N, C-alpha and C positions, 0 to 999 in steps of 0.2 A: 702853329697855324690854327686858325679858327675852326671850330667844329662844323662839319657839313650839315645842312638841313636834312632832316629825315625824309627819305623818299616814300611816296605812297606805294605800299607793297600790294601787289596784285594777288588774286587768289591762286593757290597752288593745289593742283589736283592730288598731289601726293601727301600734302600736309594740311590737316584741319587748322582753322584759326583757334586762338586761345579762347575767344568768346564762345566757341562751340564746345570747349572742354570743361570750362569752369562754371560754377554757379554764380550767375550774375547778381544774386542777392547777397553775396558775401560782402563783409564789411570793408575789405580792402578794395573791392571793385567800386563800392559806393564812394570810398574816400578818394580814389583815383580821379573820379569825376569832379570832386570838390576843389582840387588844388589847381592853381593857375600855373601849369607847366611852361607855357609860352614865356612867362616872365623870366625864368631861368635861361631858356634858350636865347632870349634877347639880351639880358643884362650880363650874363656870365661870358658871353662871346667877346666882351670888351677886354677880358683878361688876356687875350691873345693878339698882341699888336702885330706879330710877324705874319707875313703872307706866304712863307715858304715852309717846307717840311710836311710831315705827316699830319693829317687832320686830327684834332683832339677828339677825345671821347665825348659822346653826347652829354650835355649838361643835365638833361632830364634823367639819364641813367645814373649819374653821380648823385644828383639830389635825391632820387628814389632810394639808392643804396644807403645814403646817410640817414634818411628817415627810418628805413627798416632796421639799420644797425642799432640805432639808439632806442627804437621802440621795443625791440625784442632782445636787447642786451647781448649783442653779437660783436665779435672782433672783426677786423678787416678780412681776415681769411675765412672766418665762419660765415659772414654775410654773403660773400661771393660764392662759397660752396652751397649755401642754402638756396641761393638764387637759381642755381642750375637745377635743383631738385623740385622747386616749388613753382607751379604755373601761376599762382596768384602773385608772387613776387615779380615774375616776369611781366605780367599784365600791368602791375602797378608802376613798373619802370618804363612802360611804353612799348613793349614788344608785341608784335602781331602774331607770330608763330612761335611754337615752343622751341627753345634753344637747348642744345645738348652740350655746349661748351661754355666755359666761363667768359663773360663779356669783357673783362679787364683783368689785369694782374692786381692782386690786393694792394701792392705798393702804389698803384695809381691814386688810391684814395688819400694817401699821405701827401702826394704832390698837389692834389686838388685842394686839400685843406689849406696848404700853404698859399696856394694861388688865390683863393677867394677871400681869405683873411676873415677878420671879425665882422666886417661889413657884410660879407657874403653869408655867413651863418646867421646873422640877424635877419637877413631876407628870408632865410628858411623858417625862422621863428615867426616872422610876420605872416607868411603864407599859412602856417598852422593856425594862427589866430583867426585869419579870414575864413579858413575851412571850418573852424569851430563855430564861428558866427553863422556861416551858411547852413551848417548841419543842425543848428539849434543846441549844440553842446554848451555854449556860453551865450548869454543874452547881452545885447548892446548896453543896457543900463548897468550891467555888472562891471563893465570896464571902468566905471568911474569910482568904484569902491574896492580898494585893494588892501591886502594884508602883506606886510613886508617883514622879512626876517633874514637872518644870516645863518649859514652853516659852514662846515669845514669840508672841503673836497681834498681828501688825502692824495698825496703824490705816490707814484709807484716806486717807492724806495724801501730799503730795509730799515729796520729800527736802528737809529744812529747810536752807536757806542764809540768811545774813544779808541778802543782796540781795533774795531772793524775799520774805522776811518783811517787810522795810522797805517794799517796793513794794506788797505786799498790804495792809499796814496803812494806807498812804497812800490807796490806792484805796478801801478800805472807809470811811475817814473822809470822803473827798470825796463818796461816794455817800450817806452818812447826812446830810451837810450839805445836799446837793441835795434830799433827801427832806424835810428840815425847812424848806426855803426859806431857808437861810442862805447868803449870798454871801461866800465866803472872799476874803481879800486876794490869795491866789495858790494855785492848786491843783497846779501843776507837772505837769499832765496831759501836757505835751509833753516836758519835760526828763527826768522821772523814769523813764519806760519805756525811753528811749534809754540812760540811764545804767545801768540795771539790766542791759540786754543787753551793754553794754560790759564790765561787771564780770565776766560769765561768760567773755567772750573774753580778757580780761586774765589770768584764772586759768588758762585753757587754754593760753595762751602763756607761762605761768610769769612774767609781768610783775607780781610781787606788790606792788611799790612803787606802781605805777599803780593796781592793784586796791584797795589799802587807801585811797589818796587818793580814788578814786571812791566807795568805800563810805562814807567819812566824809561826803562831799557828799550822798549819797543819804539817809544817816541824818539829816542836817540838814534836808533837804526834808520828811521825815516828821515830824520834831519841830516844824517851823514850822507845818505844817498842824494838828497835834495841839494846839499851844498857842493857835492862832487859834480853833479850834473850842471849846476849853475856856473861853476868855474869853467866848464867846457863850452858855454854858450858863445863866448867871444870868438872862438875859432870856427863857429858854424856859419855858413853863408846864409844870407837872407832868403826866406822862403816860408811856405806854409808849415812845414815841419818844425822850423825854429819857433814860429809863433805858437804852435800847439804846445811845445815844450815850455816856452816862457809862461803861457797861461797856467799850465799845470804846476810849475814852480811857484807862481804867485798864489795859487789856491792852497798848495801845501804849506807855504809860509804862513798864510792866514790861519790855516788849521793848527799849526804848531804853536802859534802865539795867542790863540783865543783863550779867554778866561772862562772858568766853569759857569759863572753867573754874568758874563759880559753880554753886551748887546751885539747884534749883527753876527751871530754865531753861524758856523758852517755845519750843516747837518747831512749834506750829501755832496759828493764830488762831481757827479754828473748832473745834479740839479741844485746848483748853489743858491737859487732864489727861494728855496723852500723855507717856510716860516714854521716856528713852533707855536701852536695856538692852544691855549687852555680854555675849554668851554664849560668847566665845572661838572664834568661827568664823573660819576663814581667809578664806573667800570674802566674808564680810560681818561687819565688826568691830562695827557697831552696828545695832540694830533699834529702830524707833520704834513703840511700841504699849503693850501691857500684858502683864504676866506671868500665865500661866495654870497652875494646878495640875491634873494629870491623875492619876487613880487607876484602874488597870485590874487585872483578874484576872490572876494569873501564868500560869495554864494556857491560857486562851482569848484573852486580850487584850481582853476585853469591858469597856467603860468603865462604871464604877459610881460615879464621882464626878468632877466637873469644876467648877472655880471660878476666876473672874477675880480677880487680886490687884493692885489699883491701888497705886501708890507704890513698886513694885519692892522688896518686902520680902525679907529673907534667907530662903532656902529652908527652913532648919531651923525657923524660926518659923512656917511655914505647915503643917507636917505635922499638928499637932493638929487644925487646922480641916479639913484634907482627910479625915482619918480620921473626924471627927465627921460630916461630910457623908455619907460612905459608910454610917455607922451609921443615919443618918436615912433614906436612900433605900432601904436594903436590910433594915432592922430587925435587922441583925447587926453586932456590933463586930468588925472584923478582928483576928484573933489574931496575924497576922504581916504585917509590911510590909517590903519590900525597897526600898532607896533607894541613891542614889549618894553620893559623899563630900561633896557640897554640903549634906547634911542633918546634918552633925555638930553636936552641941549642940542637938538637937531638943527634949529635955525631955519626951518622951511616956513615960508610965508604964503605961497600961492595955493596951498592945499591945507585942509584941516587935518590935523594929526591927533589921533586919540592914543594915549599911552596907557598901557595896562596898569590898573590900579586907580585910574581917574574916577572920582566920585562926582555926585550931583549932576548926573546926566539924564536926559530924557529917556523914557523906556525904549524908544527906537534905537538911540545911540548906544544905550547899555547893552541891547541885544546884539548889535554889530560888534561891540567891543568883546563880548563873550565869544564871538566867532573867531577871534584872533588866533586862538590855539589850533584852529583847524588847519593852519598851514604846516604844522608839525608833522602830521601823518603824510601830507603831500611830499614833504622833503624825505620822509622815510621811504615812501614808494619809489622816489627817484633813486634812492640808494639801493633798495633791494630788488625792485623790478627793472630799474634802469642801470646806468653805468656811473652814477655820481659818486659811488663809494670810493673809487680810486681812479685817478687820472693817469693814463699811460703816455700822454703827449708831452713833448719836451718844452721847457721854458715857460715864461709868463704868457707868451703868445698861445702856446698849447693849452694853458689853463683857461684863457679867455674863450678860445674856440670850443673847448670841450664842455664848459659850463652851459653855453648857449645850446649846443647840440643835445645835451641831456634834457634841457627844457623842451626842445622839439620832440624828443622821444616821449616825454611825459604827456604832452598835448596829443600826440598821435594815439597813445593808449587811451586817453580820455575820449577821443572822438570815436575810436573803434568800439569801445564799450557802449557808448551812446547809440551807435548805429546797430549794434547787436540787440540792445534793449528795444529799439524801435521795431526791428524785425520780429522779435518775440511777441511784442504787443500786437503787431499786425496779424501774425499767424494765429494768435489766441482769439483775436476778434473775428477772423474768418472761420476758424474751426470751432468756436465756442458753441453756437447753436447745434452743430452736428454732434459734438461731444456730449452736450446735455441730453439730446434725444437718445443717443446710444445708452447713456446711463439710465434713463427712464425705462427704456425697453428691457434692459437687463434686470432692473428691479421688478418690472411687471412679470417677466418670465419666471423670476425666482419666487414671486408671491403666488 
């Protein structure tokens, strides 16, 4: 059922309003007035076609929690717990009086993310861009000059090794067989875990001949369990459990037949879409996740476009999509894009593209090209201050949602920092003459 409209709450003699408890000069209070919350109340209500059942949670509350979660690097559980403790969070989410109980269960955020989809989170990013323009954090002319780069958003998986994958596949198959009431000929529940731990010790001791022999044995254990379970599938009735077992058998078969240097390798059983990406880093040769395209303004480093790119495509083939997303979110086609040398052969015609290393440029264009590397620390801040370093959401859809939400959090932090700086300048301008007079009086008294 659609969410109900928020009623106008009357004064309560026993409870003071939040505006009487908090400092109205706080940056979160200023930001709350800059965001168009009615847009979410109007647009997100369309995701509830049914007219029966319990009314849904307020869209403004969910939008505010998603903003706060990615601005301050909080999990679903942590942002709800912090909301109960922080009156500024409650005011930001539209509450009138201080609340002592959690507004929703943290699992509701998971269902809301699935409901709004990629289009919904792009609306969240659009509203942060509008708030940045209204607050003066980003200028309108800056939206026409962007810097585009790619990074890797790692997935929340363990480092893939053959021993770990074989043992995980065997354990999952045995668990599914137990759930279906199938008695396997042998589950290797005692031998396989011991052998998997031995493989790790052999590799650490550089006893690779023993390691390879033990790995072949462990692979055989997993294959026997898979074949035994596959033979029993014909006797099982059609249903959800049979489909789950069949999917797991197919994944295990793909795992057992993949080659060390083959394409389309499987690096995780619960995230089979994970890509192995090499970015040329000395400290980490390979990263397991998905590639993400980032578009930021050259002058302020404000994120105006972000998109997950499954399949590890060539950077140059993604530039047209990145600029198209910027045009959709800002209603302006970037006239200039600066990129690194990985974008050679991009094929973009409607915008001018400057590639790092290009010579014979005017001084103005050369200055803008030197600013290309400024997007690197912005990506670093999204990974250290935000949540871009590891994606906990499932599947390619989760990657797409999480990447855009990380951009929202980065823009929120930019706006809050700008509002804090404005407040500091205002206080300094007001107290400046008084502070100067007090210093002169102190010097006169000391002299």
